[in-house]
PAZAPA-4460 file (N, C-alpha, C; in steps of 0.05 Angstrom, whole numbers, plus 32768, in hexadecimal, padded with zeros to 4 digits):
% residues 178
    n_x    n_y    n_z   ca_x   ca_y   ca_z    c_x    c_y    c_z   seq   type   mol
   8B6C   88F8   879D   8B52   8903   8796   8B46   8912   87AD     1      X     A
   8B3D   892B   87A8   8B33   893C   87BE   8B15   8936   87C3     2      X     A
   8B0C   8941   87D9   8AF0   893E   87E1   8AE0   8955   87D4     3      X     A
   8AC8   894E   87CA   8AB6   8962   87BF   8AA4   896C   87D5     4      X     A
   8AA5   8985   87DA   8A94   8990   87F0   8A76   898F   87E9     5      X     A
   8A66   898F   87FD   8A49   898F   87F9   8A40   89A8   87EC     6      X     A
   8A4F   89BE   87EE   8A48   89D7   87E0   8A47   89D3   87C2     7      X     A
   8A56   89C0   87B8   8A55   89BA   879B   8A3C   89AA   8794     8      X     A
   8A37   8995   87A2   8A21   8983   879B   8A06   898E   87A4     9      X     A
   8A03   8993   87BE   89EA   899E   87C7   89E7   89BC   87BF    10      X     A
   89FE   89C8   87B9   89FE   89E4   87AF   89EF   89E6   8795    11      X     A
   89EF   89D1   8785   89E0   89D1   876C   89C2   89D5   8772    12      X     A
   89B8   89C7   8786   899C   89CB   878E   8997   89E7   8799    13      X     A
   89A9   89F1   87A9   89A6   8A0C   87B4   89A6   8A21   879E    14      X     A
   89B9   8A1F   878C   89BB   8A32   8776   89A2   8A31   8764    15      X     A
   8999   8A18   875F   8981   8A15   874F   8969   8A22   875E    16      X     A
   8967   8A1F   8778   8951   8A2A   8787   8951   8A49   8786    17      X     A
   8968   8A55   8788   896A   8A72   8786   8961   8A7B   876A    18      X     A
   896B   8A6D   8755   8964   8A74   873A   8946   8A70   8735    19      X     A
   893B   8A59   873D   891F   8A54   8738   890C   8A64   8749    20      X     A
   8916   8A6F   875F   8905   8A82   876E   88FF   8A9A   875C    21      X     A
   8913   8AA3   874D   890E   8AB9   873A   88FA   8AB1   8725    22      X     A
   88FD   8A9A   871A   88EA   8A91   8706   88CE   8A8D   8712    23      X     A
   88CC   8A83   872A   88B3   8A7F   8737   88A4   8A9A   873B    24      X     A
   88B3   8AAE   8742   88A8   8AC8   8747   88A0   8AD7   872D    25      X     A
   88AD   8AD1   8717   88A9   8AE2   86FF   889E   8AD4   86E6    26      X     A
   88A0   8ABA   86E4   889A   8AAD   86CA   887E   8AB1   86C0    27      X     A
   886A   8AAA   86CF   884E   8AAB   86C5   8846   8AC8   86BE    28      X     A
   884C   8ADB   86D0   8844   8AF6   86CB   8854   8B03   86B4    29      X     A
   886E   8AFC   86B2   887E   8B06   869C   8873   8AFC   8681    30      X     A
   886D   8AE3   8680   8862   8AD8   8666   8849   8AE6   865E    31      X     A
   8837   8AEB   8670   881E   8AFA   866A   8824   8B16   8660    32      X     A
   8835   8B24   866E   883C   8B40   8667   884C   8B42   864E    33      X     A
   885E   8B2F   8649   886F   8B30   8632   8863   8B24   8618    34      X     A
   884D   8B17   861B   8841   8B09   8604   883C   8B1B   85EC    35      X     A
   8830   8B33   85EF   882C   8B44   85D7   8847   8B4B   85C9    36      X     A
   885B   8B51   85D8   8875   8B57   85CC   8881   8B3E   85BE    37      X     A
   887E   8B27   85CB   8888   8B0E   85C0   8879   8B07   85A6    38      X     A
   885F   8B0B   85A6   884F   8B05   858E   8857   8B17   8577    39      X     A
   885D   8B30   857D   8865   8B43   8568   8880   8B3C   855D    40      X     A
   8893   8B35   856E   88AE   8B2F   8565   88B1   8B14   8559    41      X     A
   88A2   8B00   8563   88A4   8AE5   855A   8888   8ADA   8553    42      X     A
   887D   8AE3   853C   8861   8ADD   8536   885B   8ABF   8530    43      X     A
   886F   8AB0   8529   8869   8A94   8523   8867   8A81   853B    44      X     A
   886C   8A8B   8553   886C   8A7B   856B   8850   8A7A   8576    45      X     A
   8846   8A63   857D   882B   8A61   8589   882B   8A69   85A7    46      X     A
   882D   8A83   85AC   8830   8A8D   85C7   8819   8A86   85D9    47      X     A
   8801   8A84   85CE   87EA   8A7D   85DF   87EE   8A61   85EB    48      X     A
   87FC   8A4F   85DF   8801   8A34   85E9   8818   8A34   85FD    49      X     A
   8828   8A49   85FD   883F   8A4A   860F   883A   8A59   8629    50      X     A
   8823   8A67   862A   881D   8A75   8643   8818   8A61   8659    51      X     A
   8822   8A67   8671   8820   8A55   8687   8814   8A64   869F    52      X     A
   8805   8A56   86AF   87FA   8A62   86C7   880F   8A60   86DE    53      X     A
   8809   8A6F   86F3   881B   8A6E   870B   881A   8A52   8716    54      X     A
   8803   8A45   8715   8801   8A29   871F   8814   8A17   870F    55      X     A
   8814   8A1A   86F5   8826   8A0A   86E4   8843   8A0F   86EB    56      X     A
   884A   8A28   86EF   8865   8A30   86F6   886C   8A22   8711    57      X     A
   885B   8A24   8724   885F   8A18   873F   8865   89FA   873C    58      X     A
   8854   89EC   872D   8856   89CF   872A   8870   89C9   871B    59      X     A
   8875   89D7   8705   888D   89D1   86F5   88A7   89D5   8706    60      X     A
   88A8   89EB   8715   88BF   89F0   8725   88C2   89DB   873B    61      X     A
   88AB   89D3   8747   88AC   89BD   875B   88B7   89A3   874F    62      X     A
   88AE   899D   8737   88B7   8984   872A   88D5   8986   8724    63      X     A
   88DD   899D   8719   88FA   89A0   8713   890A   89A0   872D    64      X     A
   88FF   89AA   8742   890C   89A8   875C   8912   898C   8764    65      X     A
   88FF   897A   875E   8904   895D   8763   891B   8952   8753    66      X     A
   891C   895A   873A   8932   8952   8728   894C   895C   8733    67      X     A
   894D   8975   873A   8967   8981   8744   896E   8976   875F    68      X     A
   895B   8971   8771   8961   8964   878B   896C   8948   8787    69      X     A
   8961   8939   8774   896B   891E   876F   8987   891F   8764    70      X     A
   898D   8932   8752   89A7   8935   8746   89BB   893D   875C    71      X     A
   89B4   8950   876D   89C6   8959   8782   89CB   8942   8796    72      X     A
   89B7   8932   879C   89BB   891C   87AE   89CE   8907   87A2    73      X     A
   89CA   8902   8789   89DD   88EF   877B   89F9   88FA   877B    74      X     A
   89FB   8914   8777   8A16   8920   8777   8A23   891E   8793    75      X     A
   8A13   8923   87A8   8A1D   8921   87C3   8A25   8904   87CA    76      X     A
   8A15   88F1   87C1   8A1A   88D5   87C7   8A34   88CA   87B9    77      X     A
   8A39   88D6   87A1   8A4F   88CC   8791   8A68   88DE   8791    78      X     A
   8A67   88F3   87A1   8A7D   8906   87A1   8A80   8915   8787    79      X     A
   8A69   891A   877A   8A69   8929   8761   8A6E   8918   8748    80      X     A
   8A70   88FE   874C   8A76   88EC   8735   8A5D   88E3   8726    81      X     A
   8A46   88E7   8731   8A2E   88DE   8724   8A2A   88EC   8709    82      X     A
   8A24   88DC   86F4   8A1F   88E7   86DA   8A06   88F9   86DA    83      X     A
   89F2   88F1   86EA   89DA   8902   86EC   89E1   891D   86F8    84      X     A
   89F0   891C   870E   89F8   8936   871A   8A08   8947   8707    85      X     A
   8A1C   893B   86F9   8A2C   894B   86E7   8A1C   8956   86D0    86      X     A
   8A0A   8946   86C5   89F8   8950   86AF   89E6   8966   86B9    87      X     A
   89DC   8963   86D2   89CA   8979   86DD   89DB   8992   86E1    88      X     A
   89F3   898F   86EB   8A04   89A7   86F0   8A0A   89B5   86D6    89      X     A
   8A13   89A7   86C2   8A19   89B3   86A8   8A00   89BE   869B    90      X     A
   89EA   89AF   869D   89D1   89B9   8692   89C7   89D2   86A0    91      X     A
   89CC   89D4   86BA   89C5   89ED   86C9   89D4   8A05   86BE    92      X     A
   89ED   8A01   86B9   89FD   8A17   86AD   89F4   8A1E   8691    93      X     A
   89EE   8A0A   8681   89E4   8A0F   8666   89CA   8A1E   8667    94      X     A
   89B9   8A16   867A   899F   8A23   867F   89A3   8A41   8685    95      X     A
   89B7   8A47   8695   89BD   8A63   869B   89C5   8A73   8683    96      X     A
   89D6   8A67   8672   89DD   8A74   8659   89C5   8A78   8647    97      X     A
   89B3   8A64   8647   899A   8A67   8638   8989   8A7F   8642    98      X     A
   8989   8A84   865C   897A   8A9B   8666   8986   8AB5   865B    99      X     A
   89A0   8AB7   865A   89AD   8ACF   8650   89A7   8AD2   8632   100      X     A
   89A6   8ABC   8624   89A0   8ABE   8607   8983   8AC7   8603   101      X     A
   8970   8ABC   8614   8954   8AC5   8612   8952   8AE3   8617   102      X     A
   895F   8AED   862B   895D   8B09   8632   8969   8B1A   861B   103      X     A
   897E   8B10   860F   898A   8B1F   85F8   8977   8B20   85E0   104      X     A
   896B   8B09   85DA   8959   8B08   85C3   8940   8B19   85C9   105      X     A
   8936   8B18   85E1   891E   8B27   85E9   8925   8B45   85EC   106      X     A
   893F   8B4B   85F1   8949   8B66   85F5   893D   8B72   860F   107      X     A
   893D   8B62   8623   8932   8B6A   863D   8932   8B54   8651   108      X     A
   8926   8B59   8667   8925   8B45   867D   8914   8B2D   8674   109      X     A
   891D   8B15   867A   890E   8AFC   8679   8911   8AEE   8693   110      X     A
   88FE   8ADE   869B   8900   8AD0   86B5   891A   8ABF   86B6   111      X     A
   8929   8AC3   86CC   8942   8AB4   86D0   895A   8AC3   86C7   112      X     A
   8957   8ADA   86BA   896D   8AE9   86AF   897E   8AF7   86C5   113      X     A
   8972   8AFC   86DC   8981   8B09   86F2   8994   8AF5   86FF   114      X     A
   898A   8ADE   8706   899A   8ACB   8715   89AD   8ABA   8703   115      X     A
   89A7   8AB9   86E9   89B9   8AAA   86D7   89D6   8AB3   86D8   116      X     A
   89DB   8ACD   86D5   89F8   8AD5   86D5   8A04   8AD8   86F1   117      X     A
   89F4   8AD9   8705   89FF   8ADD   8720   89FE   8AC5   8732   118      X     A
   89ED   8AB1   872A   89EB   8A98   873A   89F1   8A80   8729   119      X     A
   89E2   8A7C   8714   89E2   8A63   8704   89FE   8A5F   86F8   120      X     A
   8A07   8A71   86E7   8A20   8A6D   86D9   8A38   8A6E   86EC   121      X     A
   8A3A   8A81   86FE   8A51   8A80   8710   8A52   8A67   8722   122      X     A
   8A3A   8A5E   872C   8A3A   8A45   873C   8A44   8A2D   872B   123      X     A
   8A3A   8A2B   8712   8A41   8A15   8701   8A5F   8A14   86FC   124      X     A
   8A6A   8A2B   86F5   8A87   8A2D   86F0   8A97   8A26   8709   125      X     A
   8A8F   8A31   8720   8A9C   8A2B   8739   8A9B   8A0D   8740   126      X     A
   8A83   8A01   873D   8A80   89E5   8744   8A90   89D3   8732   127      X     A
   8A90   89D9   8718   8AA0   89C9   8705   8ABE   89CB   870C   128      X     A
   8AC7   89E3   8714   8AE3   89E6   871C   8AEA   89D6   8735   129      X     A
   8AD7   89D7   8748   8ADB   89C7   8761   8ADC   89A9   875C   130      X     A
   8ACB   89A0   874A   8ACB   8983   8742   8AE6   897C   8736   131      X     A
   8AEF   898D   8723   8B09   8988   8716   8B20   8989   872B   132      X     A
   8B1F   899C   873D   8B34   899E   8752   8B34   8986   8764   133      X     A
   8B1D   897A   8768   8B1B   8962   8779   8B22   8948   876A   134      X     A
   8B28   894B   8750   8B30   8934   8740   8B18   8924   8736   135      X     A
   8B00   892F   8737   8AE8   8921   872E   8AE8   8921   870F   136      X     A
   8AE8   890A   8703   8AE7   8909   86E6   8ACC   8913   86DB   137      X     A
   8ACD   8924   86C8   8AB4   892D   86BA   8AB2   891C   86A1   138      X     A
   8AA0   8909   86A2   8A9C   88F8   868B   8A8F   8908   8674   139      X     A
   8A9B   8906   865C   8A91   8915   8645   8A73   890F   8641   140      X     A
   8A6B   88F6   8644   8A4F   88EE   8641   8A3D   88FC   8655   141      X     A
   8A47   8901   866D   8A37   890E   8681   8A32   892B   867A   142      X     A
   8A47   8939   8670   8A43   8954   8667   8A31   8956   864F   143      X     A
   8A34   8942   863D   8A23   8942   8625   8A06   893C   862D   144      X     A
   8A02   892E   8643   89E7   8928   864C   89D8   8941   8653   145      X     A
   89E7   8957   8659   89DA   8970   865F   89CA   897A   8647   146      X     A
   89D0   896F   862F   89C0   8976   8617   89A3   896D   861A   147      X     A
   899E   895B   862D   8983   8952   8632   8972   8966   8641   148      X     A
   897F   897D   8648   8970   8992   8657   8956   8999   864A   149      X     A
   8955   899E   8630   893A   89A5   8624   8926   898F   8628   150      X     A
   892E   8976   8628   891B   8960   862C   8912   895F   8649   151      X     A
   8924   8964   865C   891C   8965   8678   8909   897C   867D   152      X     A
   8910   8994   8673   88FE   89AB   8677   88E3   89A6   8669   153      X     A
   88E4   899B   8651   88CB   8995   8643   88BA   8981   8652   154      X     A
   88C7   896D   865D   88B9   8959   866D   88AC   8964   8686   155      X     A
   88BC   8975   8694   88B2   8982   86AC   889A   8994   86A6   156      X     A
   889C   89A4   8690   8886   89B5   8689   886E   89A5   867E   157      X     A
   8873   8990   8670   885D   897F   8666   884E   8972   867E   158      X     A
   885D   8968   8691   8850   895C   86A9   8841   8972   86B9   159      X     A
   884D   8989   86BC   8840   899F   86CA   8826   89A7   86BC   160      X     A
   8827   89A7   86A1   880F   89AD   8691   87F9   8998   8697   161      X     A
   8801   897F   8696   87EE   8969   869B   87E1   896B   86B7   162      X     A
   87F1   8973   86CA   87E8   8975   86E6   87D5   898D   86E9   163      X     A
   87DB   89A3   86DC   87CD   89BC   86E1   87B8   89C3   86CC   164      X     A
   87B6   89B5   86B6   87A5   89BE   86A0   8788   89C0   86A8   165      X     A
   877D   89AE   86B7   8761   89AF   86BE   875B   89C8   86CE   166      X     A
   876B   89CD   86E3   8767   89E5   86F3   876B   89FE   86E3   167      X     A
   877E   89FE   86D1   8783   8A16   86C1   876C   8A1B   86AD   168      X     A
   8761   8A06   86A2   874A   8A09   8690   8732   8A16   869F   169      X     A
   872D   8A0C   86B7   8717   8A17   86C7   871C   8A35   86CC   170      X     A
   8734   8A3C   86D3   873B   8A58   86D8   8737   8A69   86C0   171      X     A
   8740   8A5F   86A9   873D   8A6E   8690   8720   8A72   8688   172      X     A
   870F   8A5D   868C   86F3   8A5F   8686   86E6   8A74   8698   173      X     A
   86ED   8A75   86B1   86E2   8A89   86C3   86EA   8AA5   86BB   174      X     A
   8702   8AA8   86B1   870C   8AC2   86A8   86FD   8ACC   8690   175      X     A
   86F5   8ABA   867E   86E8   8AC2   8665   86CA   8AC8   8668   176      X     A
   86BE   8AC0   867F   86A2   8AC5   8683   869C   8AE3   8685   177      X     A
   8687   8AEC   8678   8680   8B09   867A   8676   8B11   8695   178      X     A
***
């Protein structure tokens, strides 16, 4: 059995940081600018409830950073054998594919669409190949656990909303004053 390099385990955190830097820089502003087009194309979606402030984005990305750092640390400690690490790695790749699907449905740029095909997906494929080459078993349950990604993302955004809602409400009230 071969050794799994740190570029595989800690590389997950590094690749995530590059990808989420794009989201950090673009998400809140893109949502505001894209909302009229989104409302027109998808009228049944409550877009007003999905708009997020930059503060929310900052907090959500920070929280997700904690999740990814924990997964990378577990991967490093176990030589890539941690189920949490493997699920995070596969989930990261699935997340990248999701970004490409969003951009296709939107028919234009969406936050994360630049780094998904050049960082997220290639890193995930490379890391999975390195794990296989090192003889690390990929437990089917660990890969299936990546299906929890929507729950993790929802939890992170829910917690970010709870943390930032008071400050965001004050900001919105100030904006509405004549």
